[in-house]
VEXLUM-26747 format. One record per residue: residue in one letter; y, z, x of N, C-alpha, C in turn. Coordinates in nm, 3 decimals. Each point is the difference from the previous one (the first is absolute). Layout:
<rs>
   code       n_y       n_z       n_x      ca_y      ca_z      ca_x       c_y       c_z       c_x
      A         Y         Z         X         Y         Z         X         Y         Z         X
...
</rs>
This chain:
<rs>
   code       n_y       n_z       n_x      ca_y      ca_z      ca_x       c_y       c_z       c_x
      M    -1.118    -0.436     0.084    -0.038     0.001    -0.138    -0.150    -0.023    -0.008
      R    -0.063     0.078    -0.089    -0.142    -0.023    -0.027    -0.030     0.048    -0.141
      P    -0.094    -0.064    -0.066    -0.030     0.038    -0.138    -0.064     0.138    -0.006
      V     0.023     0.069    -0.111    -0.066     0.127    -0.027    -0.140    -0.033    -0.049
      Q    -0.100     0.051     0.069    -0.138    -0.029    -0.037    -0.028     0.053    -0.141
      G    -0.052    -0.087    -0.084    -0.033     0.038    -0.136     0.113    -0.015    -0.100
      D     0.121    -0.034     0.048     0.114    -0.018    -0.091     0.082    -0.120     0.046
      P    -0.031    -0.119    -0.048     0.069    -0.121     0.047     0.147    -0.007    -0.038
      S     0.045     0.090    -0.086     0.141    -0.002    -0.039     0.087     0.085     0.093
      R    -0.061     0.063     0.099     0.076     0.087     0.092    -0.018    -0.046     0.145
      T     0.098     0.035     0.083    -0.002    -0.039     0.141     0.046     0.116     0.086
      H    -0.071     0.025     0.111     0.047     0.094     0.101     0.104    -0.073     0.083
      F     0.114     0.063     0.023     0.109    -0.063     0.074     0.043     0.098     0.109
      T    -0.006    -0.042     0.124     0.036     0.086     0.113     0.119    -0.059     0.073
      T     0.098     0.085     0.029     0.114    -0.043     0.082     0.005     0.085     0.126
      V     0.050    -0.058     0.107     0.017     0.071     0.126     0.143    -0.024     0.045
      G     0.070     0.107     0.032     0.139    -0.013     0.046     0.009     0.024     0.149
      H     0.067    -0.089     0.068     0.023     0.013     0.144     0.150    -0.004     0.024
      I     0.050     0.095     0.075     0.140    -0.003     0.037     0.013     0.031     0.148
      N     0.108    -0.046     0.059     0.030     0.028     0.139     0.150     0.031     0.009
      P     0.039     0.122    -0.035     0.143     0.032    -0.003     0.060     0.030     0.136
      G    -0.077    -0.004     0.105     0.053     0.033     0.131     0.018     0.149     0.016
      G     0.103     0.041     0.069     0.022     0.141     0.028     0.042     0.083    -0.120
      A     0.043    -0.065    -0.109     0.048     0.074    -0.116    -0.109     0.087    -0.063
      A    -0.126    -0.043     0.006    -0.108     0.077    -0.062    -0.040     0.121     0.082
      D     0.055     0.012     0.121    -0.032     0.116     0.083     0.071     0.126    -0.045
      T     0.088    -0.014    -0.096     0.070     0.116    -0.055    -0.065     0.040    -0.132
      P     0.014     0.125    -0.041    -0.058     0.040    -0.130     0.056    -0.082    -0.116
      L     0.131    -0.028     0.001     0.059    -0.080    -0.107    -0.054    -0.143     0.002
      G    -0.013    -0.058     0.117    -0.053    -0.135     0.012    -0.143    -0.009    -0.050
      A    -0.081     0.100     0.033    -0.138     0.001    -0.047    -0.006     0.015    -0.151
      Q     0.088     0.082    -0.056     0.004     0.018    -0.145     0.038    -0.130    -0.070
      L     0.099    -0.070     0.052     0.041    -0.128    -0.059    -0.112    -0.104     0.010
      A    -0.065    -0.006     0.114    -0.110    -0.096     0.017    -0.113     0.029    -0.099
      N    -0.031     0.127    -0.020    -0.105     0.036    -0.096     0.038    -0.040    -0.141
      K     0.126     0.018    -0.038     0.044    -0.038    -0.134    -0.012    -0.151    -0.021
      I     0.035    -0.077     0.101    -0.011    -0.146    -0.010    -0.146    -0.040    -0.021
      C    -0.090     0.061     0.075    -0.142    -0.034    -0.010    -0.059     0.044    -0.134
      I     0.057     0.103    -0.061    -0.052     0.047    -0.129     0.054    -0.084    -0.115
      H     0.129    -0.029    -0.002     0.062    -0.066    -0.114    -0.009    -0.152     0.005
      G    -0.008    -0.058     0.116    -0.008    -0.146     0.012    -0.118    -0.060    -0.074
      P    -0.123     0.049     0.023    -0.114    -0.057    -0.071     0.006     0.018    -0.152
      V     0.053     0.113    -0.046     0.011     0.024    -0.144     0.094    -0.103    -0.062
      S     0.114    -0.022     0.063     0.095    -0.100    -0.050    -0.062    -0.139     0.001
      F    -0.073    -0.032     0.105    -0.064    -0.131     0.010    -0.098    -0.021    -0.115
      V    -0.084     0.099    -0.028    -0.100    -0.013    -0.106     0.067    -0.011    -0.136
      R     0.106     0.075    -0.023     0.071    -0.011    -0.128     0.058    -0.140    -0.019
      R     0.057    -0.056     0.105     0.054    -0.136    -0.010    -0.112    -0.103    -0.017
      L    -0.111     0.024     0.065    -0.116    -0.088    -0.014    -0.050     0.000    -0.145
      E    -0.005     0.118    -0.062    -0.042     0.009    -0.140     0.096    -0.076    -0.091
      L     0.132     0.012     0.025     0.097    -0.073    -0.081    -0.017    -0.151     0.015
      A    -0.023    -0.044     0.122    -0.019    -0.144     0.024    -0.127    -0.050    -0.068
      A    -0.104     0.080     0.000    -0.126    -0.041    -0.061     0.011    -0.012    -0.151
      Q     0.092     0.075    -0.060     0.017    -0.002    -0.145     0.084    -0.118    -0.047
      K     0.076    -0.061     0.090     0.085    -0.113    -0.038    -0.082    -0.127    -0.015
      S     0.044    -0.085    -0.091    -0.066    -0.129    -0.016     0.043    -0.092     0.115
      P    -0.079    -0.100     0.033     0.037    -0.092     0.109     0.135    -0.068    -0.024
      S     0.033    -0.033    -0.125     0.128    -0.065    -0.027     0.116     0.096     0.021
      A    -0.017     0.129    -0.029     0.104     0.099     0.023     0.022     0.021     0.150
      Q    -0.108    -0.006     0.076     0.012     0.015     0.146     0.076    -0.118     0.059
      A    -0.027    -0.121    -0.048     0.068    -0.118     0.051     0.148     0.005    -0.035
      A     0.036     0.050    -0.116     0.139     0.009    -0.041     0.076     0.104     0.081
      A    -0.069     0.102     0.050     0.063     0.107     0.077     0.034    -0.043     0.142
      R    -0.058    -0.108     0.046     0.023    -0.045     0.139     0.131    -0.065     0.016
</rs>
């Protein structure tokens, strides 16, 4: 995470996905599945992060 220069209300956010599926990724289907995980995982994470950021601290404590 790093701030966007000139806009303190925005942040650059970078994710890196690492997987080690073993021999399964050596097949075309395995490679396709691994690519889908790397594409959709970060998007889901950021969406959940946005939801958590919008909750009040008391709502977060009640959810635990």
